[in-house]
N, C-alpha and C positions, 0 to 999 in steps of 0.2 A: 527519406522515409525512415521511420523507426524500424528497428530490427527485433523488438521484443514487446510482448505484452505480459505483464505480471499482475496477478490478483493476490491480494494479501488480506488476511484476517488477523488482526493483532489482538492478543488476549493478555492484558497485564494482570499480574497477581496483586490484588488490592486487599486492604484490611477488611475483615468481616463487616458487612453493613455499609462499606464505602461504595459510592456510585462510580462505576468505571467509565461513564459517558464523558467525563472531562478528559480522561486519558485518550479515549478514541478521538475526541475533538482535537486534541493536541497532536495526535498521530496524523490526522488528516491535514492539519496546519503545516506539518513538516512536508507533506507531499505538495501542498499548495505553494510553499516557499521554494520548492525545487523547480517550479515552473515547467512541469511535465504535464502532458495531457492525462486527465484521470476522470473517472466516473465513480461516484459513491453509490453503492448498492446496499440493501438491508444487511447482508451478512459479510460483505467484503468490499474492498475498493480495488478497482482495476486501473493500472497505469500503463502508459504507452511511451516507449523511448528506447534509448540504447541500453543494452543489458547491463553494462558496467555502471552506468549512471543510476539505473533503477535499483541495483543491488546496494549502491551507496545510500540511496533514499531509505531503503529498508534498515540499513545499519543505523542511520540517524533516527529513524522512528524508534528502534529498540533503545538506543541511547537516551532518547527523550523520556521514554517510559521509566527507565531506571532513575533518571535525574528527577523525575516527579515523585519518586518514592515507591514505585512498584518493586516488589520483592524479586520478581522474575518476569519474563515475557515469553509467551508462546507466539510464534509467527507462523501461521499456516500459509504457505506460498505455492502458487501455481505459476509456472513459467512456460510461455510459448516463445521460443527463439527461432527466428527465421531470417537468416543473414540477407536474403534477397529483399527483405522488407515486408512489413505487416502493419495493419491498422485495425483498431477496434471496429471502426465503422464498416470495414470490408467484411468482417465476420458476422455483423448483425444487420446489414442493410436490408435484407429481405424481411426483417421483422419490424422495420420502422415505417 
């Protein structure tokens, strides 16, 4: 079982008038390539896995934004770390 849940909102600095959606799509592709469980929400994406692995995914997301031409990147991150194990579904099952 995973020991962490991380939600991230990534905000790349793009040129005036440039659409940031392609950057967000690329950031989500980085998550998808990492083969971790994740859910995309309107304002953030939530991942489930091992803390060190998820932090590496965030690093790769930031690196990708810079490689695409973003001047800088703001990553707003929320972390739930529970060494005994945690799952997104366990936190939301009563709402599904």
